[in-house]
PyMOL CGO cylinders between C-alpha atoms (Angstrom):
from pymol import cmd
from pymol.cgo import CYLINDER

trace = [
    CYLINDER, -6.26, -6.38, -16.90, -4.04, -7.07, -13.91, 0.3, 1, 1, 1, 1, 1, 1,
    CYLINDER, -4.04, -7.07, -13.91, -1.03, -4.97, -13.16, 0.3, 1, 1, 1, 1, 1, 1,
    CYLINDER, -1.03, -4.97, -13.16, 2.29, -6.75, -14.37, 0.3, 1, 1, 1, 1, 1, 1,
    CYLINDER, 2.29, -6.75, -14.37, 3.98, -5.81, -10.99, 0.3, 1, 1, 1, 1, 1, 1,
    CYLINDER, 3.98, -5.81, -10.99, 1.94, -8.69, -9.33, 0.3, 1, 1, 1, 1, 1, 1,
    CYLINDER, 1.94, -8.69, -9.33, 4.10, -11.07, -11.51, 0.3, 1, 1, 1, 1, 1, 1,
    CYLINDER, 4.10, -11.07, -11.51, 7.22, -9.30, -10.41, 0.3, 1, 1, 1, 1, 1, 1,
    CYLINDER, 7.22, -9.30, -10.41, 6.21, -9.56, -6.79, 0.3, 1, 1, 1, 1, 1, 1,
    CYLINDER, 6.21, -9.56, -6.79, 5.31, -13.21, -7.05, 0.3, 1, 1, 1, 1, 1, 1,
    CYLINDER, 5.31, -13.21, -7.05, 8.88, -13.67, -8.66, 0.3, 1, 1, 1, 1, 1, 1,
    CYLINDER, 8.88, -13.67, -8.66, 10.72, -11.98, -5.97, 0.3, 1, 1, 1, 1, 1, 1,
    CYLINDER, 10.72, -11.98, -5.97, 8.75, -13.61, -3.26, 0.3, 1, 1, 1, 1, 1, 1,
    CYLINDER, 8.75, -13.61, -3.26, 9.46, -17.13, -4.64, 0.3, 1, 1, 1, 1, 1, 1,
    CYLINDER, 9.46, -17.13, -4.64, 13.23, -16.47, -4.82, 0.3, 1, 1, 1, 1, 1, 1,
    CYLINDER, 13.23, -16.47, -4.82, 13.36, -15.15, -1.09, 0.3, 1, 1, 1, 1, 1, 1,
    CYLINDER, 13.36, -15.15, -1.09, 13.89, -11.50, -2.15, 0.3, 1, 1, 1, 1, 1, 1,
    CYLINDER, 13.89, -11.50, -2.15, 11.18, -10.30, 0.04, 0.3, 1, 1, 1, 1, 1, 1,
    CYLINDER, 11.18, -10.30, 0.04, 11.64, -10.72, 3.80, 0.3, 1, 1, 1, 1, 1, 1,
    CYLINDER, 11.64, -10.72, 3.80, 8.56, -8.87, 5.09, 0.3, 1, 1, 1, 1, 1, 1,
    CYLINDER, 8.56, -8.87, 5.09, 5.17, -7.88, 4.04, 0.3, 1, 1, 1, 1, 1, 1,
    CYLINDER, 5.17, -7.88, 4.04, 5.79, -4.10, 3.68, 0.3, 1, 1, 1, 1, 1, 1,
    CYLINDER, 5.79, -4.10, 3.68, 8.62, -4.99, 0.97, 0.3, 1, 1, 1, 1, 1, 1,
    CYLINDER, 8.62, -4.99, 0.97, 5.63, -6.29, -1.24, 0.3, 1, 1, 1, 1, 1, 1,
    CYLINDER, 5.63, -6.29, -1.24, 4.53, -2.44, -1.49, 0.3, 1, 1, 1, 1, 1, 1,
    CYLINDER, 4.53, -2.44, -1.49, 8.05, -1.42, -2.71, 0.3, 1, 1, 1, 1, 1, 1,
    CYLINDER, 8.05, -1.42, -2.71, 7.37, -3.19, -5.87, 0.3, 1, 1, 1, 1, 1, 1,
    CYLINDER, 7.37, -3.19, -5.87, 3.55, -2.51, -6.44, 0.3, 1, 1, 1, 1, 1, 1,
    CYLINDER, 3.55, -2.51, -6.44, 1.94, 0.42, -4.82, 0.3, 1, 1, 1, 1, 1, 1,
    CYLINDER, 1.94, 0.42, -4.82, -0.83, 0.51, -2.41, 0.3, 1, 1, 1, 1, 1, 1,
    CYLINDER, -0.83, 0.51, -2.41, -3.13, 2.45, -4.52, 0.3, 1, 1, 1, 1, 1, 1,
    CYLINDER, -3.13, 2.45, -4.52, -2.87, -0.37, -7.13, 0.3, 1, 1, 1, 1, 1, 1,
    CYLINDER, -2.87, -0.37, -7.13, -3.59, -3.10, -4.53, 0.3, 1, 1, 1, 1, 1, 1,
    CYLINDER, -3.59, -3.10, -4.53, -6.46, -0.91, -2.95, 0.3, 1, 1, 1, 1, 1, 1,
    CYLINDER, -6.46, -0.91, -2.95, -8.09, -0.66, -6.33, 0.3, 1, 1, 1, 1, 1, 1,
    CYLINDER, -8.09, -0.66, -6.33, -7.82, -4.28, -7.12, 0.3, 1, 1, 1, 1, 1, 1,
    CYLINDER, -7.82, -4.28, -7.12, -8.99, -5.49, -3.80, 0.3, 1, 1, 1, 1, 1, 1,
    CYLINDER, -8.99, -5.49, -3.80, -11.75, -2.83, -3.19, 0.3, 1, 1, 1, 1, 1, 1,
    CYLINDER, -11.75, -2.83, -3.19, -10.31, -1.97, 0.25, 0.3, 1, 1, 1, 1, 1, 1,
    CYLINDER, -10.31, -1.97, 0.25, -10.28, 1.62, 1.00, 0.3, 1, 1, 1, 1, 1, 1,
    CYLINDER, -10.28, 1.62, 1.00, -6.90, 3.14, 0.49, 0.3, 1, 1, 1, 1, 1, 1,
    CYLINDER, -6.90, 3.14, 0.49, -6.59, 4.61, 3.96, 0.3, 1, 1, 1, 1, 1, 1,
    CYLINDER, -6.59, 4.61, 3.96, -7.66, 1.42, 5.64, 0.3, 1, 1, 1, 1, 1, 1,
    CYLINDER, -7.66, 1.42, 5.64, -5.20, -0.70, 3.49, 0.3, 1, 1, 1, 1, 1, 1,
    CYLINDER, -5.20, -0.70, 3.49, -2.35, 1.73, 4.20, 0.3, 1, 1, 1, 1, 1, 1,
    CYLINDER, -2.35, 1.73, 4.20, -3.00, 1.59, 8.03, 0.3, 1, 1, 1, 1, 1, 1,
    CYLINDER, -3.00, 1.59, 8.03, -3.11, -2.25, 7.86, 0.3, 1, 1, 1, 1, 1, 1,
    CYLINDER, -3.11, -2.25, 7.86, -0.05, -2.61, 5.97, 0.3, 1, 1, 1, 1, 1, 1,
    CYLINDER, -0.05, -2.61, 5.97, 1.85, -0.30, 8.34, 0.3, 1, 1, 1, 1, 1, 1,
    CYLINDER, 1.85, -0.30, 8.34, 0.28, -2.42, 11.28, 0.3, 1, 1, 1, 1, 1, 1,
    CYLINDER, 0.28, -2.42, 11.28, 0.06, -5.93, 10.15, 0.3, 1, 1, 1, 1, 1, 1,
    CYLINDER, 0.06, -5.93, 10.15, -1.93, -6.91, 13.24, 0.3, 1, 1, 1, 1, 1, 1,
    CYLINDER, -1.93, -6.91, 13.24, -4.86, -5.16, 11.63, 0.3, 1, 1, 1, 1, 1, 1,
    CYLINDER, -4.86, -5.16, 11.63, -4.92, -7.11, 8.38, 0.3, 1, 1, 1, 1, 1, 1,
    CYLINDER, -4.92, -7.11, 8.38, -7.85, -9.66, 8.21, 0.3, 1, 1, 1, 1, 1, 1,
    CYLINDER, -7.85, -9.66, 8.21, -7.61, -13.21, 6.70, 0.3, 1, 1, 1, 1, 1, 1,
    CYLINDER, -7.61, -13.21, 6.70, -9.74, -12.08, 3.94, 0.3, 1, 1, 1, 1, 1, 1,
    CYLINDER, -9.74, -12.08, 3.94, -7.06, -9.11, 3.23, 0.3, 1, 1, 1, 1, 1, 1,
    CYLINDER, -7.06, -9.11, 3.23, -4.38, -11.77, 2.94, 0.3, 1, 1, 1, 1, 1, 1,
    CYLINDER, -4.38, -11.77, 2.94, -6.69, -14.07, 0.63, 0.3, 1, 1, 1, 1, 1, 1,
    CYLINDER, -6.69, -14.07, 0.63, -7.61, -11.22, -1.80, 0.3, 1, 1, 1, 1, 1, 1,
    CYLINDER, -7.61, -11.22, -1.80, -3.94, -9.87, -1.85, 0.3, 1, 1, 1, 1, 1, 1,
    CYLINDER, -3.94, -9.87, -1.85, -2.48, -13.49, -2.38, 0.3, 1, 1, 1, 1, 1, 1,
    CYLINDER, -2.48, -13.49, -2.38, -4.95, -14.10, -5.37, 0.3, 1, 1, 1, 1, 1, 1,
    CYLINDER, -4.95, -14.10, -5.37, -3.78, -11.09, -7.05, 0.3, 1, 1, 1, 1, 1, 1,
    CYLINDER, -3.78, -11.09, -7.05, -0.06, -12.18, -6.59, 0.3, 1, 1, 1, 1, 1, 1,
    CYLINDER, -0.06, -12.18, -6.59, -1.16, -15.86, -7.33, 0.3, 1, 1, 1, 1, 1, 1,
    CYLINDER, -1.16, -15.86, -7.33, 0.34, -17.28, -4.28, 0.3, 1, 1, 1, 1, 1, 1,
    CYLINDER, 0.34, -17.28, -4.28, -0.88, -19.11, -1.21, 0.3, 1, 1, 1, 1, 1, 1,
    CYLINDER, -0.88, -19.11, -1.21, -2.18, -16.49, 1.53, 0.3, 1, 1, 1, 1, 1, 1,
    CYLINDER, -2.18, -16.49, 1.53, 0.06, -18.39, 4.02, 0.3, 1, 1, 1, 1, 1, 1,
    CYLINDER, 0.06, -18.39, 4.02, 3.11, -16.90, 2.44, 0.3, 1, 1, 1, 1, 1, 1,
    CYLINDER, 3.11, -16.90, 2.44, 1.89, -13.43, 2.95, 0.3, 1, 1, 1, 1, 1, 1,
    CYLINDER, 1.89, -13.43, 2.95, 0.86, -14.32, 6.61, 0.3, 1, 1, 1, 1, 1, 1,
    CYLINDER, 0.86, -14.32, 6.61, 4.55, -15.43, 7.20, 0.3, 1, 1, 1, 1, 1, 1,
    CYLINDER, 4.55, -15.43, 7.20, 5.94, -12.40, 5.77, 0.3, 1, 1, 1, 1, 1, 1,
    CYLINDER, 5.94, -12.40, 5.77, 3.43, -10.14, 7.88, 0.3, 1, 1, 1, 1, 1, 1,
    CYLINDER, 3.43, -10.14, 7.88, 4.78, -12.07, 10.99, 0.3, 1, 1, 1, 1, 1, 1,
    CYLINDER, 4.78, -12.07, 10.99, 8.20, -10.87, 10.17, 0.3, 1, 1, 1, 1, 1, 1,
    CYLINDER, 8.20, -10.87, 10.17, 6.96, -7.42, 10.46, 0.3, 1, 1, 1, 1, 1, 1,
    CYLINDER, 6.96, -7.42, 10.46, 5.84, -7.83, 14.01, 0.3, 1, 1, 1, 1, 1, 1,
    CYLINDER, 5.84, -7.83, 14.01, 8.17, -6.39, 16.73, 0.3, 1, 1, 1, 1, 1, 1,
    CYLINDER, 8.17, -6.39, 16.73, 10.17, -9.11, 18.22, 0.3, 1, 1, 1, 1, 1, 1,
    CYLINDER, 10.17, -9.11, 18.22, 9.35, -9.49, 22.09, 0.3, 1, 1, 1, 1, 1, 1,
    CYLINDER, 9.35, -9.49, 22.09, 12.19, -9.32, 24.44, 0.3, 1, 1, 1, 1, 1, 1,
    CYLINDER, 12.19, -9.32, 24.44, 12.63, -12.47, 26.60, 0.3, 1, 1, 1, 1, 1, 1,
    CYLINDER, 12.63, -12.47, 26.60, 12.53, -12.30, 30.49, 0.3, 1, 1, 1, 1, 1, 1,
]
cmd.load_cgo(trace, "trace")
């Protein structure tokens, strides 16, 4: 049975309450997502804290659990990237 916190994440994302990818894991623990996606805990933890390491497959798996489009998670992950300073 899927954890009910995925529905909570979906609700918060669709209402605009989550502004970056890391915020997803304030609602649902990394340990739950790691078990449901079969991504090793340490690997998932590292990738969440450096979103550049996430693969498209990771986004697809997590989005499927939340029942949203992967593109939404990608856009949240892009918000986690450091902003480049202009010249």
